[in-house]
Jmol script that loads the backbone (N, CA, C; Angstrom):
load data "model"
ATOM      1  N   VAL A   1       0.789  -1.041   0.145  1.00  0.00           N
ATOM      2  CA  VAL A   1      -0.100   0.067  -0.109  1.00  0.00           C
ATOM      3  C   VAL A   1       1.027   1.111  -0.198  1.00  0.00           C
ATOM      4  N   GLN A   2       0.523   2.306  -0.593  1.00  0.00           N
ATOM      5  CA  GLN A   2       1.310   3.544  -1.023  1.00  0.00           C
ATOM      6  C   GLN A   2       0.443   4.487  -0.328  1.00  0.00           C
ATOM      7  N   LEU A   3       0.859   5.399   0.589  1.00  0.00           N
ATOM      8  CA  LEU A   3       0.157   6.105   1.425  1.00  0.00           C
ATOM      9  C   LEU A   3       0.628   7.690   0.957  1.00  0.00           C
ATOM     10  N   GLN A   4      -0.241   8.678   0.940  1.00  0.00           N
ATOM     11  CA  GLN A   4      -0.003  10.313   0.799  1.00  0.00           C
ATOM     12  C   GLN A   4      -0.618  10.785   1.591  1.00  0.00           C
ATOM     13  N   ALA A   5       0.340  11.746   2.456  1.00  0.00           N
ATOM     14  CA  ALA A   5      -0.410  12.805   3.307  1.00  0.00           C
ATOM     15  C   ALA A   5      -0.433  13.957   2.799  1.00  0.00           C
ATOM     16  N   SER A   6      -1.301  14.923   3.051  1.00  0.00           N
ATOM     17  CA  SER A   6      -1.830  15.947   2.571  1.00  0.00           C
ATOM     18  C   SER A   6      -2.352  16.982   3.674  1.00  0.00           C
ATOM     19  N   GLY A   7      -2.295  18.285   3.539  1.00  0.00           N
ATOM     20  CA  GLY A   7      -3.414  19.041   4.544  1.00  0.00           C
ATOM     21  C   GLY A   7      -2.383  20.026   5.190  1.00  0.00           C
ATOM     22  N   GLY A   8      -1.195  19.814   5.462  1.00  0.00           N
ATOM     23  CA  GLY A   8      -0.665  20.526   6.311  1.00  0.00           C
ATOM     24  C   GLY A   8      -0.217  21.920   5.720  1.00  0.00           C
ATOM     25  N   GLY A   9       0.265  22.716   6.843  1.00  0.00           N
ATOM     26  CA  GLY A   9       0.319  24.555   6.381  1.00  0.00           C
ATOM     27  C   GLY A   9       0.777  25.200   7.568  1.00  0.00           C
ATOM     28  N   LEU A  10       0.684  26.257   7.630  1.00  0.00           N
ATOM     29  CA  LEU A  10       0.781  27.438   8.329  1.00  0.00           C
ATOM     30  C   LEU A  10      -0.474  27.857   8.993  1.00  0.00           C
ATOM     31  N   VAL A  11      -0.443  27.744  10.493  1.00  0.00           N
ATOM     32  CA  VAL A  11      -1.663  28.314  11.323  1.00  0.00           C
ATOM     33  C   VAL A  11      -1.063  28.871  12.287  1.00  0.00           C
ATOM     34  N   GLN A  12      -2.301  29.591  13.035  1.00  0.00           N
ATOM     35  CA  GLN A  12      -1.673  30.134  14.220  1.00  0.00           C
ATOM     36  C   GLN A  12      -2.231  29.668  15.598  1.00  0.00           C
ATOM     37  N   THR A  13      -2.028  29.798  16.276  1.00  0.00           N
ATOM     38  CA  THR A  13      -2.319  28.902  17.704  1.00  0.00           C
ATOM     39  C   THR A  13      -3.725  29.200  17.940  1.00  0.00           C
ATOM     40  N   GLY A  14      -4.412  28.298  18.108  1.00  0.00           N
ATOM     41  CA  GLY A  14      -5.666  27.834  18.711  1.00  0.00           C
ATOM     42  C   GLY A  14      -6.510  27.393  17.466  1.00  0.00           C
ATOM     43  N   ASP A  15      -5.629  27.535  16.053  1.00  0.00           N
ATOM     44  CA  ASP A  15      -6.483  27.491  14.874  1.00  0.00           C
ATOM     45  C   ASP A  15      -6.848  26.049  14.969  1.00  0.00           C
ATOM     46  N   SER A  16      -7.409  25.713  13.828  1.00  0.00           N
ATOM     47  CA  SER A  16      -7.658  23.882  13.417  1.00  0.00           C
ATOM     48  C   SER A  16      -7.094  23.652  11.854  1.00  0.00           C
ATOM     49  N   LEU A  17      -6.765  22.375  11.823  1.00  0.00           N
ATOM     50  CA  LEU A  17      -6.241  21.788  10.387  1.00  0.00           C
ATOM     51  C   LEU A  17      -6.719  20.655  10.400  1.00  0.00           C
ATOM     52  N   MET A  18      -7.095  19.927   9.079  1.00  0.00           N
ATOM     53  CA  MET A  18      -7.402  18.631   8.748  1.00  0.00           C
ATOM     54  C   MET A  18      -6.099  18.141   8.158  1.00  0.00           C
ATOM     55  N   LEU A  19      -5.751  17.116   8.146  1.00  0.00           N
ATOM     56  CA  LEU A  19      -4.747  16.268   7.656  1.00  0.00           C
ATOM     57  C   LEU A  19      -5.238  15.125   6.791  1.00  0.00           C
ATOM     58  N   SER A  20      -5.055  14.491   5.671  1.00  0.00           N
ATOM     59  CA  SER A  20      -5.542  13.314   4.974  1.00  0.00           C
ATOM     60  C   SER A  20      -4.502  12.707   4.557  1.00  0.00           C
ATOM     61  N   CYS A  21      -4.935  11.555   4.410  1.00  0.00           N
ATOM     62  CA  CYS A  21      -3.904  10.341   4.245  1.00  0.00           C
ATOM     63  C   CYS A  21      -4.874   9.416   2.968  1.00  0.00           C
ATOM     64  N   GLY A  22      -4.143   9.686   1.912  1.00  0.00           N
ATOM     65  CA  GLY A  22      -4.710   8.439   0.771  1.00  0.00           C
ATOM     66  C   GLY A  22      -3.864   7.571   0.732  1.00  0.00           C
ATOM     67  N   SER A  23      -4.501   6.437   0.157  1.00  0.00           N
ATOM     68  CA  SER A  23      -3.711   5.356   0.073  1.00  0.00           C
ATOM     69  C   SER A  23      -4.271   4.664  -1.455  1.00  0.00           C
ATOM     70  N   SER A  24      -2.853   3.958  -2.204  1.00  0.00           N
ATOM     71  CA  SER A  24      -3.365   3.246  -3.420  1.00  0.00           C
ATOM     72  C   SER A  24      -2.733   1.946  -3.323  1.00  0.00           C
ATOM     73  N   GLY A  25      -3.170   1.245  -4.413  1.00  0.00           N
ATOM     74  CA  GLY A  25      -2.885  -0.200  -4.179  1.00  0.00           C
ATOM     75  C   GLY A  25      -3.747  -0.787  -3.543  1.00  0.00           C
ATOM     76  N   ARG A  26      -3.693  -1.625  -2.363  1.00  0.00           N
ATOM     77  CA  ARG A  26      -4.256  -2.421  -1.552  1.00  0.00           C
ATOM     78  C   ARG A  26      -5.145  -1.560  -0.725  1.00  0.00           C
ATOM     79  N   THR A  27      -6.307  -2.020  -0.299  1.00  0.00           N
ATOM     80  CA  THR A  27      -7.489  -1.611  -0.059  1.00  0.00           C
ATOM     81  C   THR A  27      -6.958  -1.316   1.618  1.00  0.00           C
ATOM     82  N   LEU A  28      -7.329  -0.030   2.351  1.00  0.00           N
ATOM     83  CA  LEU A  28      -6.993   0.396   3.401  1.00  0.00           C
ATOM     84  C   LEU A  28      -7.639  -0.461   4.515  1.00  0.00           C
ATOM     85  N   SER A  29      -8.873  -1.028   4.024  1.00  0.00           N
ATOM     86  CA  SER A  29      -9.809  -1.457   5.296  1.00  0.00           C
ATOM     87  C   SER A  29      -9.217  -2.829   5.994  1.00  0.00           C
ATOM     88  N   GLN A  30      -7.924  -3.308   5.373  1.00  0.00           N
ATOM     89  CA  GLN A  30      -7.268  -4.088   6.013  1.00  0.00           C
ATOM     90  C   GLN A  30      -6.021  -4.022   6.835  1.00  0.00           C
ATOM     91  N   TYR A  31      -5.921  -2.797   6.967  1.00  0.00           N
ATOM     92  CA  TYR A  31      -4.756  -2.119   7.811  1.00  0.00           C
ATOM     93  C   TYR A  31      -5.328  -1.112   9.149  1.00  0.00           C
ATOM     94  N   ALA A  32      -4.523  -1.376  10.046  1.00  0.00           N
ATOM     95  CA  ALA A  32      -4.752  -0.331  11.050  1.00  0.00           C
ATOM     96  C   ALA A  32      -3.720   0.759  10.576  1.00  0.00           C
ATOM     97  N   VAL A  33      -4.413   1.839  10.804  1.00  0.00           N
ATOM     98  CA  VAL A  33      -3.657   3.171  10.341  1.00  0.00           C
ATOM     99  C   VAL A  33      -3.216   4.108  11.657  1.00  0.00           C
ATOM    100  N   GLY A  34      -2.420   4.870  11.352  1.00  0.00           N
ATOM    101  CA  GLY A  34      -1.824   5.832  12.401  1.00  0.00           C
ATOM    102  C   GLY A  34      -1.306   6.720  12.137  1.00  0.00           C
ATOM    103  N   TRP A  35      -0.881   8.003  13.030  1.00  0.00           N
ATOM    104  CA  TRP A  35      -0.419   9.241  12.636  1.00  0.00           C
ATOM    105  C   TRP A  35       0.661   9.345  13.465  1.00  0.00           C
ATOM    106  N   PHE A  36       1.906   9.808  13.059  1.00  0.00           N
ATOM    107  CA  PHE A  36       2.802  10.243  13.819  1.00  0.00           C
ATOM    108  C   PHE A  36       3.345  11.704  13.480  1.00  0.00           C
ATOM    109  N   ARG A  37       4.279  12.117  14.176  1.00  0.00           N
ATOM    110  CA  ARG A  37       4.682  13.438  13.739  1.00  0.00           C
ATOM    111  C   ARG A  37       6.226  13.590  14.568  1.00  0.00           C
ATOM    112  N   GLN A  38       6.991  14.307  13.579  1.00  0.00           N
ATOM    113  CA  GLN A  38       8.418  14.589  14.011  1.00  0.00           C
ATOM    114  C   GLN A  38       8.626  15.926  14.058  1.00  0.00           C
ATOM    115  N   ALA A  39       9.255  16.559  15.327  1.00  0.00           N
ATOM    116  CA  ALA A  39       9.595  17.621  15.188  1.00  0.00           C
ATOM    117  C   ALA A  39      11.159  17.676  15.204  1.00  0.00           C
ATOM    118  N   PRO A  40      11.481  19.123  14.428  1.00  0.00           N
ATOM    119  CA  PRO A  40      12.683  19.511  14.506  1.00  0.00           C
ATOM    120  C   PRO A  40      13.699  18.862  15.419  1.00  0.00           C
ATOM    121  N   GLY A  41      14.640  18.060  14.875  1.00  0.00           N
ATOM    122  CA  GLY A  41      15.594  17.610  16.359  1.00  0.00           C
ATOM    123  C   GLY A  41      15.463  16.412  17.296  1.00  0.00           C
ATOM    124  N   LYS A  42      14.101  16.081  16.711  1.00  0.00           N
ATOM    125  CA  LYS A  42      13.156  15.097  17.716  1.00  0.00           C
ATOM    126  C   LYS A  42      12.984  13.938  17.379  1.00  0.00           C
ATOM    127  N   GLY A  43      12.516  12.923  17.833  1.00  0.00           N
ATOM    128  CA  GLY A  43      12.441  11.555  17.355  1.00  0.00           C
ATOM    129  C   GLY A  43      10.679  11.235  16.608  1.00  0.00           C
ATOM    130  N   ARG A  44      10.399  10.407  16.316  1.00  0.00           N
ATOM    131  CA  ARG A  44       8.769  10.262  15.747  1.00  0.00           C
ATOM    132  C   ARG A  44       8.090   9.828  16.926  1.00  0.00           C
ATOM    133  N   GLU A  45       7.164  10.866  17.015  1.00  0.00           N
ATOM    134  CA  GLU A  45       6.423  10.928  18.506  1.00  0.00           C
ATOM    135  C   GLU A  45       4.927  10.180  17.905  1.00  0.00           C
ATOM    136  N   PHE A  46       4.395   9.071  18.497  1.00  0.00           N
ATOM    137  CA  PHE A  46       2.874   8.824  18.325  1.00  0.00           C
ATOM    138  C   PHE A  46       1.715   9.788  18.653  1.00  0.00           C
ATOM    139  N   VAL A  47       1.031   9.740  17.618  1.00  0.00           N
ATOM    140  CA  VAL A  47      -0.065  10.878  17.863  1.00  0.00           C
ATOM    141  C   VAL A  47      -1.530  10.289  17.855  1.00  0.00           C
ATOM    142  N   ALA A  48      -2.013   9.225  17.205  1.00  0.00           N
ATOM    143  CA  ALA A  48      -3.038   8.674  16.925  1.00  0.00           C
ATOM    144  C   ALA A  48      -3.172   7.283  16.232  1.00  0.00           C
ATOM    145  N   ALA A  49      -4.108   6.398  16.582  1.00  0.00           N
ATOM    146  CA  ALA A  49      -4.032   5.404  15.930  1.00  0.00           C
ATOM    147  C   ALA A  49      -5.542   5.079  15.742  1.00  0.00           C
ATOM    148  N   MET A  50      -5.764   3.894  14.523  1.00  0.00           N
ATOM    149  CA  MET A  50      -7.482   3.761  14.496  1.00  0.00           C
ATOM    150  C   MET A  50      -7.345   2.121  13.826  1.00  0.00           C
ATOM    151  N   SER A  51      -8.335   1.521  14.321  1.00  0.00           N
ATOM    152  CA  SER A  51      -8.690  -0.039  14.151  1.00  0.00           C
ATOM    153  C   SER A  51      -8.867  -0.086  12.486  1.00  0.00           C
ATOM    154  N   ARG A  52      -8.896  -1.392  12.192  1.00  0.00           N
ATOM    155  CA  ARG A  52      -9.232  -1.346  10.483  1.00  0.00           C
ATOM    156  C   ARG A  52     -10.797  -1.021  10.396  1.00  0.00           C
ATOM    157  N   SER A  53     -11.513  -1.554  11.449  1.00  0.00           N
ATOM    158  CA  SER A  53     -12.998  -1.281  11.305  1.00  0.00           C
ATOM    159  C   SER A  53     -13.419   0.496  11.554  1.00  0.00           C
ATOM    160  N   GLY A  54     -12.467   0.837  12.604  1.00  0.00           N
ATOM    161  CA  GLY A  54     -12.808   2.286  12.933  1.00  0.00           C
ATOM    162  C   GLY A  54     -13.134   2.399  14.152  1.00  0.00           C
ATOM    163  N   ASP A  55     -13.299   1.201  14.961  1.00  0.00           N
ATOM    164  CA  ASP A  55     -14.252   0.990  16.117  1.00  0.00           C
ATOM    165  C   ASP A  55     -13.604   1.710  17.544  1.00  0.00           C
ATOM    166  N   ARG A  56     -12.044   1.544  17.195  1.00  0.00           N
ATOM    167  CA  ARG A  56     -11.199   1.502  18.265  1.00  0.00           C
ATOM    168  C   ARG A  56     -10.198   2.610  17.892  1.00  0.00           C
ATOM    169  N   THR A  57      -9.846   3.759  18.711  1.00  0.00           N
ATOM    170  CA  THR A  57      -8.611   4.628  18.399  1.00  0.00           C
ATOM    171  C   THR A  57      -7.902   4.945  20.022  1.00  0.00           C
ATOM    172  N   LEU A  58      -6.752   5.292  19.539  1.00  0.00           N
ATOM    173  CA  LEU A  58      -5.811   5.408  20.660  1.00  0.00           C
ATOM    174  C   LEU A  58      -5.163   6.679  20.176  1.00  0.00           C
ATOM    175  N   TYR A  59      -4.911   7.417  21.121  1.00  0.00           N
ATOM    176  CA  TYR A  59      -4.278   8.993  21.171  1.00  0.00           C
ATOM    177  C   TYR A  59      -3.041   8.946  22.039  1.00  0.00           C
ATOM    178  N   GLY A  60      -2.022   9.826  21.384  1.00  0.00           N
ATOM    179  CA  GLY A  60      -0.868  10.641  22.364  1.00  0.00           C
ATOM    180  C   GLY A  60      -1.381  11.083  23.460  1.00  0.00           C
ATOM    181  N   ASP A  61      -0.640  11.478  24.785  1.00  0.00           N
ATOM    182  CA  ASP A  61      -1.159  12.086  25.600  1.00  0.00           C
ATOM    183  C   ASP A  61      -1.324  13.275  25.348  1.00  0.00           C
ATOM    184  N   SER A  62      -0.134  14.097  24.549  1.00  0.00           N
ATOM    185  CA  SER A  62       0.078  15.531  24.162  1.00  0.00           C
ATOM    186  C   SER A  62      -1.360  15.989  23.321  1.00  0.00           C
ATOM    187  N   VAL A  63      -2.023  14.919  22.475  1.00  0.00           N
ATOM    188  CA  VAL A  63      -2.987  15.389  21.675  1.00  0.00           C
ATOM    189  C   VAL A  63      -4.475  15.184  22.240  1.00  0.00           C
ATOM    190  N   LYS A  64      -4.514  14.098  23.097  1.00  0.00           N
ATOM    191  CA  LYS A  64      -5.776  13.652  23.658  1.00  0.00           C
ATOM    192  C   LYS A  64      -6.576  14.966  23.732  1.00  0.00           C
ATOM    193  N   GLY A  65      -7.972  14.931  23.194  1.00  0.00           N
ATOM    194  CA  GLY A  65      -8.895  15.796  23.449  1.00  0.00           C
ATOM    195  C   GLY A  65      -8.963  16.930  22.502  1.00  0.00           C
ATOM    196  N   ARG A  66      -7.850  16.959  21.787  1.00  0.00           N
ATOM    197  CA  ARG A  66      -7.513  17.990  20.800  1.00  0.00           C
ATOM    198  C   ARG A  66      -7.756  17.693  19.061  1.00  0.00           C
ATOM    199  N   PHE A  67      -7.317  16.050  19.056  1.00  0.00           N
ATOM    200  CA  PHE A  67      -6.873  15.468  17.889  1.00  0.00           C
ATOM    201  C   PHE A  67      -7.970  14.629  17.693  1.00  0.00           C
ATOM    202  N   THR A  68      -8.377  14.189  16.520  1.00  0.00           N
ATOM    203  CA  THR A  68      -9.599  13.143  16.218  1.00  0.00           C
ATOM    204  C   THR A  68      -9.061  12.194  14.995  1.00  0.00           C
ATOM    205  N   ILE A  69      -8.970  11.166  14.992  1.00  0.00           N
ATOM    206  CA  ILE A  69      -8.528  10.251  13.917  1.00  0.00           C
ATOM    207  C   ILE A  69      -9.710  10.029  13.469  1.00  0.00           C
ATOM    208  N   SER A  70      -9.894   9.818  12.026  1.00  0.00           N
ATOM    209  CA  SER A  70     -11.185   9.119  11.548  1.00  0.00           C
ATOM    210  C   SER A  70     -10.536   8.291  10.077  1.00  0.00           C
ATOM    211  N   ARG A  71     -11.238   7.555   9.603  1.00  0.00           N
ATOM    212  CA  ARG A  71     -11.181   7.019   8.322  1.00  0.00           C
ATOM    213  C   ARG A  71     -12.428   6.627   7.474  1.00  0.00           C
ATOM    214  N   LEU A  72     -12.111   6.697   6.398  1.00  0.00           N
ATOM    215  CA  LEU A  72     -13.279   6.170   5.330  1.00  0.00           C
ATOM    216  C   LEU A  72     -12.892   5.293   4.620  1.00  0.00           C
ATOM    217  N   ASN A  73     -12.998   4.016   4.845  1.00  0.00           N
ATOM    218  CA  ASN A  73     -12.324   2.812   4.052  1.00  0.00           C
ATOM    219  C   ASN A  73     -12.645   2.572   2.901  1.00  0.00           C
ATOM    220  N   ALA A  74     -14.010   3.243   2.076  1.00  0.00           N
ATOM    221  CA  ALA A  74     -14.609   3.271   1.077  1.00  0.00           C
ATOM    222  C   ALA A  74     -13.962   4.065  -0.071  1.00  0.00           C
ATOM    223  N   GLU A  75     -13.068   5.174   0.879  1.00  0.00           N
ATOM    224  CA  GLU A  75     -12.330   6.112  -0.001  1.00  0.00           C
ATOM    225  C   GLU A  75     -10.883   5.972  -0.005  1.00  0.00           C
ATOM    226  N   ASN A  76     -10.228   4.756   0.749  1.00  0.00           N
ATOM    227  CA  ASN A  76      -9.217   4.408   1.431  1.00  0.00           C
ATOM    228  C   ASN A  76      -8.331   5.684   1.747  1.00  0.00           C
ATOM    229  N   THR A  77      -9.196   6.377   2.979  1.00  0.00           N
ATOM    230  CA  THR A  77      -8.671   7.401   3.161  1.00  0.00           C
ATOM    231  C   THR A  77      -8.763   7.771   4.616  1.00  0.00           C
ATOM    232  N   VAL A  78      -7.607   8.320   5.230  1.00  0.00           N
ATOM    233  CA  VAL A  78      -7.784   8.395   6.885  1.00  0.00           C
ATOM    234  C   VAL A  78      -7.366  10.045   7.191  1.00  0.00           C
ATOM    235  N   TYR A  79      -7.855  10.284   8.034  1.00  0.00           N
ATOM    236  CA  TYR A  79      -8.000  11.874   8.580  1.00  0.00           C
ATOM    237  C   TYR A  79      -7.593  12.071   9.833  1.00  0.00           C
ATOM    238  N   LEU A  80      -6.687  13.310  10.165  1.00  0.00           N
ATOM    239  CA  LEU A  80      -6.622  13.649  11.556  1.00  0.00           C
ATOM    240  C   LEU A  80      -7.092  15.134  11.742  1.00  0.00           C
ATOM    241  N   GLN A  81      -7.908  15.448  12.369  1.00  0.00           N
ATOM    242  CA  GLN A  81      -8.477  16.449  12.530  1.00  0.00           C
ATOM    243  C   GLN A  81      -7.816  17.158  13.723  1.00  0.00           C
ATOM    244  N   MET A  82      -7.233  18.230  13.874  1.00  0.00           N
ATOM    245  CA  MET A  82      -6.492  18.966  14.913  1.00  0.00           C
ATOM    246  C   MET A  82      -7.090  20.327  15.095  1.00  0.00           C
ATOM    247  N   SER A  83      -7.333  20.477  16.259  1.00  0.00           N
ATOM    248  CA  SER A  83      -8.022  21.276  16.915  1.00  0.00           C
ATOM    249  C   SER A  83      -7.096  22.063  17.845  1.00  0.00           C
ATOM    250  N   SER A  84      -7.177  23.247  18.421  1.00  0.00           N
ATOM    251  CA  SER A  84      -6.686  24.115  19.590  1.00  0.00           C
ATOM    252  C   SER A  84      -5.285  23.807  19.320  1.00  0.00           C
ATOM    253  N   LEU A  85      -4.749  24.073  17.967  1.00  0.00           N
ATOM    254  CA  LEU A  85      -3.318  23.747  17.884  1.00  0.00           C
ATOM    255  C   LEU A  85      -2.389  24.697  18.732  1.00  0.00           C
ATOM    256  N   LYS A  86      -1.263  24.180  19.041  1.00  0.00           N
ATOM    257  CA  LYS A  86      -0.169  24.858  19.828  1.00  0.00           C
ATOM    258  C   LYS A  86       0.989  24.975  18.965  1.00  0.00           C
ATOM    259  N   PRO A  87       1.990  26.039  19.648  1.00  0.00           N
ATOM    260  CA  PRO A  87       3.247  26.068  18.803  1.00  0.00           C
ATOM    261  C   PRO A  87       4.016  24.681  18.775  1.00  0.00           C
ATOM    262  N   GLU A  88       3.756  23.884  19.776  1.00  0.00           N
ATOM    263  CA  GLU A  88       4.219  22.618  20.391  1.00  0.00           C
ATOM    264  C   GLU A  88       3.995  21.632  19.051  1.00  0.00           C
ATOM    265  N   ASP A  89       2.820  21.649  18.537  1.00  0.00           N
ATOM    266  CA  ASP A  89       2.425  20.591  17.472  1.00  0.00           C
ATOM    267  C   ASP A  89       3.298  20.876  16.230  1.00  0.00           C
ATOM    268  N   THR A  90       3.804  21.879  15.987  1.00  0.00           N
ATOM    269  CA  THR A  90       4.729  21.912  14.790  1.00  0.00           C
ATOM    270  C   THR A  90       5.691  20.737  14.466  1.00  0.00           C
ATOM    271  N   ALA A  91       5.719  20.157  13.368  1.00  0.00           N
ATOM    272  CA  ALA A  91       6.150  18.935  13.117  1.00  0.00           C
ATOM    273  C   ALA A  91       5.843  18.770  11.633  1.00  0.00           C
ATOM    274  N   VAL A  92       6.352  17.656  11.180  1.00  0.00           N
ATOM    275  CA  VAL A  92       6.073  16.938  10.045  1.00  0.00           C
ATOM    276  C   VAL A  92       5.192  15.732  10.455  1.00  0.00           C
ATOM    277  N   TYR A  93       3.961  15.602  10.024  1.00  0.00           N
ATOM    278  CA  TYR A  93       3.333  14.958  10.292  1.00  0.00           C
ATOM    279  C   TYR A  93       3.286  13.557   9.195  1.00  0.00           C
ATOM    280  N   TYR A  94       3.111  12.363   9.830  1.00  0.00           N
ATOM    281  CA  TYR A  94       3.218  11.186   8.819  1.00  0.00           C
ATOM    282  C   TYR A  94       2.022  10.234   9.176  1.00  0.00           C
ATOM    283  N   CYS A  95       1.628   9.795   8.161  1.00  0.00           N
ATOM    284  CA  CYS A  95       0.185   8.642   8.163  1.00  0.00           C
ATOM    285  C   CYS A  95       1.196   7.367   7.809  1.00  0.00           C
ATOM    286  N   ALA A  96       0.649   6.136   8.832  1.00  0.00           N
ATOM    287  CA  ALA A  96       0.998   4.997   8.853  1.00  0.00           C
ATOM    288  C   ALA A  96       0.202   3.818   8.644  1.00  0.00           C
ATOM    289  N   ALA A  97       0.767   2.724   8.083  1.00  0.00           N
ATOM    290  CA  ALA A  97      -0.363   1.718   8.423  1.00  0.00           C
ATOM    291  C   ALA A  97       0.480   0.390   8.389  1.00  0.00           C
ATOM    292  N   VAL A  98      -0.363  -0.655   8.968  1.00  0.00           N
ATOM    293  CA  VAL A  98       0.069  -1.909   9.253  1.00  0.00           C
ATOM    294  C   VAL A  98      -0.923  -2.908   9.026  1.00  0.00           C
ATOM    295  N   ARG A  99      -0.952  -3.863   8.344  1.00  0.00           N
ATOM    296  CA  ARG A  99      -1.819  -5.076   8.074  1.00  0.00           C
ATOM    297  C   ARG A  99      -2.023  -5.814   9.188  1.00  0.00           C
ATOM    298  N   VAL A 100      -3.232  -5.886   9.858  1.00  0.00           N
ATOM    299  CA  VAL A 100      -3.466  -6.583  11.100  1.00  0.00           C
ATOM    300  C   VAL A 100      -4.773  -7.663  10.749  1.00  0.00           C
ATOM    301  N   ILE A 101      -5.239  -8.287  12.032  1.00  0.00           N
ATOM    302  CA  ILE A 101      -6.329  -9.063  12.015  1.00  0.00           C
ATOM    303  C   ILE A 101      -7.285  -8.002  12.781  1.00  0.00           C
ATOM    304  N   MET A 102      -8.319  -8.290  12.386  1.00  0.00           N
ATOM    305  CA  MET A 102      -9.445  -7.090  12.841  1.00  0.00           C
ATOM    306  C   MET A 102      -9.237  -7.074  14.232  1.00  0.00           C
ATOM    307  N   THR A 103      -9.168  -7.965  15.114  1.00  0.00           N
ATOM    308  CA  THR A 103      -9.022  -7.733  16.390  1.00  0.00           C
ATOM    309  C   THR A 103      -7.573  -7.023  16.984  1.00  0.00           C
ATOM    310  N   ALA A 104      -6.507  -7.000  16.439  1.00  0.00           N
ATOM    311  CA  ALA A 104      -5.398  -6.600  16.775  1.00  0.00           C
ATOM    312  C   ALA A 104      -5.237  -5.538  17.624  1.00  0.00           C
ATOM    313  N   PRO A 105      -4.756  -5.390  18.763  1.00  0.00           N
ATOM    314  CA  PRO A 105      -4.522  -4.374  19.439  1.00  0.00           C
ATOM    315  C   PRO A 105      -3.708  -3.043  18.766  1.00  0.00           C
ATOM    316  N   LEU A 106      -4.170  -1.837  18.804  1.00  0.00           N
ATOM    317  CA  LEU A 106      -3.440  -0.844  18.407  1.00  0.00           C
ATOM    318  C   LEU A 106      -2.163  -0.334  18.974  1.00  0.00           C
ATOM    319  N   SER A 107      -1.279   0.131  18.291  1.00  0.00           N
ATOM    320  CA  SER A 107       0.072   0.248  18.739  1.00  0.00           C
ATOM    321  C   SER A 107       0.361   1.558  18.467  1.00  0.00           C
ATOM    322  N   ARG A 108       1.329   1.949  19.425  1.00  0.00           N
ATOM    323  CA  ARG A 108       1.744   3.392  19.480  1.00  0.00           C
ATOM    324  C   ARG A 108       3.257   3.526  18.929  1.00  0.00           C
ATOM    325  N   ASP A 109       3.991   1.897  18.824  1.00  0.00           N
ATOM    326  CA  ASP A 109       5.244   1.905  18.582  1.00  0.00           C
ATOM    327  C   ASP A 109       5.529   1.934  16.689  1.00  0.00           C
ATOM    328  N   VAL A 110       6.250   3.138  16.597  1.00  0.00           N
ATOM    329  CA  VAL A 110       6.746   3.233  15.100  1.00  0.00           C
ATOM    330  C   VAL A 110       7.284   1.913  14.469  1.00  0.00           C
ATOM    331  N   SER A 111       7.804   1.156  15.255  1.00  0.00           N
ATOM    332  CA  SER A 111       8.107   0.024  14.301  1.00  0.00           C
ATOM    333  C   SER A 111       7.200  -0.695  14.219  1.00  0.00           C
ATOM    334  N   GLU A 112       6.055  -0.654  14.712  1.00  0.00           N
ATOM    335  CA  GLU A 112       5.067  -1.874  14.370  1.00  0.00           C
ATOM    336  C   GLU A 112       4.435  -1.591  12.886  1.00  0.00           C
ATOM    337  N   TYR A 113       4.451  -0.285  12.390  1.00  0.00           N
ATOM    338  CA  TYR A 113       3.808   0.074  11.147  1.00  0.00           C
ATOM    339  C   TYR A 113       4.921  -0.203  10.067  1.00  0.00           C
ATOM    340  N   ASN A 114       4.462  -0.621   8.911  1.00  0.00           N
ATOM    341  CA  ASN A 114       5.513  -0.871   7.883  1.00  0.00           C
ATOM    342  C   ASN A 114       5.232  -0.308   6.721  1.00  0.00           C
ATOM    343  N   TYR A 115       4.183   0.441   6.572  1.00  0.00           N
ATOM    344  CA  TYR A 115       3.902   1.476   5.251  1.00  0.00           C
ATOM    345  C   TYR A 115       3.752   3.035   5.734  1.00  0.00           C
ATOM    346  N   TRP A 116       4.420   3.696   4.914  1.00  0.00           N
ATOM    347  CA  TRP A 116       4.718   5.015   5.542  1.00  0.00           C
ATOM    348  C   TRP A 116       4.232   6.268   4.609  1.00  0.00           C
ATOM    349  N   GLY A 117       3.893   7.113   4.737  1.00  0.00           N
ATOM    350  CA  GLY A 117       3.571   8.136   3.573  1.00  0.00           C
ATOM    351  C   GLY A 117       4.686   9.293   3.975  1.00  0.00           C
ATOM    352  N   GLN A 118       4.892  10.193   3.085  1.00  0.00           N
ATOM    353  CA  GLN A 118       5.801  11.018   2.876  1.00  0.00           C
ATOM    354  C   GLN A 118       6.080  12.183   3.831  1.00  0.00           C
ATOM    355  N   GLY A 119       4.966  12.511   4.629  1.00  0.00           N
ATOM    356  CA  GLY A 119       5.022  14.023   5.573  1.00  0.00           C
ATOM    357  C   GLY A 119       4.283  14.592   4.761  1.00  0.00           C
ATOM    358  N   THR A 120       3.687  15.872   5.853  1.00  0.00           N
ATOM    359  CA  THR A 120       3.135  17.119   5.607  1.00  0.00           C
ATOM    360  C   THR A 120       3.454  17.607   6.703  1.00  0.00           C
ATOM    361  N   LEU A 121       4.018  18.897   6.343  1.00  0.00           N
ATOM    362  CA  LEU A 121       4.509  19.905   7.652  1.00  0.00           C
ATOM    363  C   LEU A 121       3.577  20.941   7.930  1.00  0.00           C
ATOM    364  N   VAL A 122       3.384  20.648   9.326  1.00  0.00           N
ATOM    365  CA  VAL A 122       2.393  21.629  10.031  1.00  0.00           C
ATOM    366  C   VAL A 122       3.240  22.416  10.939  1.00  0.00           C
ATOM    367  N   THR A 123       2.948  23.924  10.603  1.00  0.00           N
ATOM    368  CA  THR A 123       3.963  24.795  11.519  1.00  0.00           C
ATOM    369  C   THR A 123       2.445  25.605  12.465  1.00  0.00           C
ATOM    370  N   VAL A 124       2.722  26.093  13.560  1.00  0.00           N
ATOM    371  CA  VAL A 124       1.741  26.574  14.304  1.00  0.00           C
ATOM    372  C   VAL A 124       2.587  27.718  14.853  1.00  0.00           C
ATOM    373  N   SER A 125       2.134  28.988  14.345  1.00  0.00           N
ATOM    374  CA  SER A 125       2.956  30.138  14.931  1.00  0.00           C
ATOM    375  C   SER A 125       2.205  30.702  16.117  1.00  0.00           C
ATOM    376  N   SER A 126       2.948  31.303  17.211  1.00  0.00           N
ATOM    377  CA  SER A 126       2.523  31.934  18.126  1.00  0.00           C
ATOM    378  C   SER A 126       2.054  33.443  18.340  1.00  0.00           C
TER     379      SER A 126
END
end "model"
wireframe off; spacefill off
backbone 0.3
color backbone group
């Protein structure tokens, strides 16, 4: 599966932004999906994950209550709705996927995901 993230940009503190991640090739419904981010000089940080059917989600502590992950399997697309953005949310955001069984637990571990998009830059100005 090939992933393509989009929707990044420059916003101000408190703004909202939605990222999209489309896939080509195999249907995304067979994959758990996640969003990660990487700020300059830092490692890749877990943001959110969603199960194959969308019935389960998992969020990083720093974004819980502000970000929402969703997916439309019919369109092979995953979204990340970001609200109340802060300067510390500035990073390159990556979507990722891993093929799993329907009941697989969600993972925060970057090494668990074997398909990655190219990243989209989000910059939040103060």
